[in-house]
N, C-alpha and C positions, 0 to 999 in steps of 0.2 A: 496671217494678217499683220500688216505693218503697224506697229504701235508707237506711241510716244516714247516708250522706253527704248525701243530699237533706234529711234531717231537720236536719242541722247547718247546711246552707246556708240553710234556712228560718229557723232560729233566728238566723243572722247577719243575714238580711233584716230581722228585727224590730229589731235594733240599728241597721241602716242607716236604717230609717224614722225612728227616734228622732233621728238626726243629719241627716235630710233628704238622704241620699245617693241618687243615681240608680244608681250602680254602684260597685263596688270592684274594684281591680286587686290580686290576690293574687300576690305574687312570692316570698315567703318559703317555702322548700321544704317545711318541716314544716307550715305552714298550708295550703299547696296540697294536700298529701296528706290532711290532716285533713278538708278540705272536699270532696275529690273522689276520693280513693283513688289519685291519679296521682303516682308517683314519691315515695318517702319522702324522699330527699335527693339533692342534686346532689354528686357526688364531687369534681368539679373546681371550684375556687373562682373560676375565670376564665370560666366559662360557665354557662348555665342551661338546664334542660330546658323552660322556658317559663313561662307565666303562666296563672292562672285568673281569668276575668272573671265577676263575679256581678252580675246586673242586679236592680234592685229589683222589676221587673215579672215576675220568675220565669225569665228567660232567662239561661242560664249557658253559658260557652264555655271550652274549653281552647285556648290559643293556643301553638303549639309549632312545631318545624321537622320536616321529613319523617322524621328519624330516629325520632321518637317518635309518629308518626301512629297506628300500630296499637295501641300501648300506651295512648294517649289514648282511642282508640275503644272500649277495654274499660271505660272509666270514664264516658264520656258518649256519647250517640248520635253517629254519624259526622258528621251535619250540624252538630253543635255543636263540632266540632274544626276550628279555624281554623289553617291553615298559613302560615308565612312563610319566606322565603329570606333575602335581604339587606335586605328592606324591613320588618323587624319593627316599627319605630317607626310607619310609615305604616299597617300592618295594625292595630296596637293603637289608633292614633288614630282610624281610621275606625270600628272596632268600638265604642270608647267613645262616640264621637259619636252612634252609633245608639241608645245607651241613655239618653242624657240629658246634662246639663251638669255637675252636681256629682258629682265622682268622687273616691272615697277611694283613696289610694295608700300602700303600705307603704314609707315613705321610708327607714326604717332598712335595708331590704333592697336598695335601689337606689343606684347611683352618682349623683353630681352630674351627670355627663354624660348618663346615661339620663334624668334629670328634665329637663335642659335641652333635649334633642332632642325628647322627648315633648311638652313644653310648646310648643315652636316648631312641632311638627307639627299641634297642635290648640290654637291660641291661644284658641279660644272656650270651651274646657273650664276649669272651676274645679277645679283639683287641690288636694286638701287631705289632710293626714295621717290615716290610719286605723290607725296603729301601735297595737297592743294590742287592737284590736277582736276579732280571732279568738282571740288568747291569752286573753281574758277568758272565752271559751267553753271553751278547752282546759284551763284550770286545774281545772275540775270534771270528773272522769272519769266516763264512763257505764259501764254494766255490761259492755259489750263490751271496753272499755279495761281495766277492773279485772281481768277474766278473763285478758287477755293479760299484764298486769303481774304477776299472781300466778304465771303460768307462768314468766315471766322471772326472778322472784326465787326461785322454787323451784329452778330450775337453778343460780342463783348460790349458794344455800345448799349444794346438793349438791356443787358444785365446791369450795367452801371446806372442807367436811368432808373431801373427798378430798385436797385440797392439803396439809392439815396433816400427813398421813402421808407425803407425797412430799418435803417440804422436808428437806434434809440438807446438811451441810458439803460444799463443793466445787461446788455449783451456783451459777452466776452469776445476777444479776438478769435478764439476757437469757434464760438457760435457763428460769427460772421463768415469765417472761412468755410464752415459746413454749408451754410445757406447759399453761398456763392457756388460751391461745387454742385450742389443739388440743382440749382437753377440751370447751370450749364448743361448738365446731363439730361435734365427733363425737357430741354429746349433745343436739342439737336447736336450737342457736342459729344464726341466719343470719349473724351477725357479732358483733364486739365493739361494745359501746355507746360505748366510748372506749378509747384506748390504755391498756393495763394499767399501773398504777403498782406496781412492785416495788422496795422501797427497803431496803437492808441498813445497819444501824447508823447512822452519821452521816447517810447519805443520807435516812433517815426524817425528818430535821429539815426536809426540803423538802416542803411539802404536795403539790406537783405534780411530784415528782421524775421525771426521765427515766431509763429503765432503762440500765444500764451493764454493764461487765464485772466489776464488784465482786462478789466471791464471798461466800457464806455460810461462816462459819468455826464451829468449835465454840464455843458460847455466844454466838450472834448474835441480835440483834433483827431481825426481818423484818416490814416493813409492806407489806400488799397491799391495793390499792384497785382493784376490778374491777367490770366490768359487761358484760352480754351483751344482745343484742336477740333477742326471741322474739315472733313474730307482730307484728313492727314496733315493739314497745315495749321500753323499756330497763329494766335493773336497775342498781343502784349500791350497793356495800357495801365497807366497809373493815374489815379485821381486822389484828391484830398477833400475831406468833408469836415464841416464844423457842425457839431451836434449841440444845439442849444441856441438861445436867443441873444445871449450876451457875447457877441463875437469879439474875440481878442484882436486888438488893433495890430499886434505883431503878426498874427496869422494873415490878416488882410494885406498888410504891407509886404510880407514875404511872398505870399502867393502872387501878388501883382508883379513883383520883381521877377519871379520865376517864369511867369507867363510872358513877360516882356522879353526875357532871354530866349525863350522858345520861339516867339514870333520873329525875333531878329534872325535866328538861325534858319527857320523855314523860309523866310522871305528871300534869302540869298541862295537857296539850294537850286541847282540846275546842273545838267550834264556838263562835264569838263571841270567842275570845281573840285578841289581837293577836300577830302574829309576833314583834314586838320583846319582848313579855312572855315568850315562850318562850325567846328568846335570853337574856334577863335571868336566868332561872332557872338556866341552865347557868353563865353568867358569875359568878353569885353564889357558886356552889360553888368556883370557881377563885379568886375574890377573897378569900373567907374563908380559903382555904389559902395565900394570898400568892403565887399563881402566875399571876394573870390576864394578865400581860404576855406569857406564853408561849402564850396562846390568840390566834392571829393572824388568824383568818378568821371568817366568819359561821357560824352553827350549822347551817344546812341550806338546801336548795333543792328545788324541785319536780322530779319525774321523770315522764316519759311518753314521747312520741315522741322527745324529746330528753333528754339526761342532765341538763341544767340548764334548768329552766323556772321560771315563777312557781309558788308564792310563794317569798319569800326570808325565812329566819329570821335577820334581820340587826338590829343595834341600833337602826337608824332606820327600819325597815320600817313602813309604814302599813297593810300588808295584814292582813286578818282571816281566821282559819281558818274554813273552811266544809266541810260534809260533801262528800266526793268528792275532796278535795285529796289528793295523794300527795306526801309531803315527807320528805327525809332529815333525820336528827338525828345530827350527826357532830362532837362536840366533840373537840378535840385540843390537845396540849401539845408544844411544839417547842423543842429545845435544841441549837443548832448543833454544839457540841463532843461531844455524846453521841448524840443521835438524837431521835426523836419517836414519840408514841403518839396514834393516832386510832382511834376505834371508831364505826362507822356502822351504824345501822339505818334503815330507811325505813318510814314508817307511812302508813296510809290513815285520814284523818279521817272518823269516823262520827258519827251523831247523838248517841251517848252517850260519845264519847271517841275513842280511836284503836285501830286494829288494826295490830300489827307485821307487816310483810310478810316 
């Protein structure tokens, strides 16, 4: 049966041909899943579920250890599942030699030791970087991916609407983090897309704050940056809430400015526009207000199988918006002695502009 994964591998083969590669060794977990459906991610950072080998001649193999034999056989025919024990380098070297000489390797996903031993196991192979080759495909989402992403963001929105009613004085950042995760899991998410950020008052000045025992008090600022995974795809949204009746004027003024910067950026987004131009639109709003120094990060990033993917809405980004890209737009202003405000929406780039997810 011809699957979407086969279609993706065939599209990769076209890129391999342009580079004259006989094979590629896919070791990055998200790329391996994108091209085969095998294992979305490796939980342990010190081990791997294996590699995907793609041949220019149409032969593809999942190379793994016996723990994952049956899982791999659900993705490729059993004869295309190659097992190793302690001899993983030799197994890989022999397999790659059978496919040709010029082999693309995802060097960013491999240790120096892995590269050294693989090269010594197959000195006749010409190993070269193919970093970014699969990511160039992943940056444009197909209809199956967009459908999954829509589901993930729909659940994220539902959770945030529910959460606003649940926030109250006495809850700690850890308490809120737990009820967020519980809601996601009880309503269709397989897991969190990333550890939830819940930041109260001054902690909100930390863009990637870690949850603590700090509690919400009457008239508190609460920043929440959350994402879930549905059908393997991530969502990512940030909202801020004011808990209490005596709303701080600084909160209202800063939030209005952040929302204005976001609206300016989204209004200009269309295919053909450079990512740095989108960033500049938001930055200009802050610059005119005299607060640009408090905007300390890029404007946004791609979302898909991972929470942070290409493209990047950064001041020096050379990337160009294209239909099918999914990217966050999240301006923020941060003041260490007071707190921070960030407001994040994610958009799908379409032929005529963008759709907010």
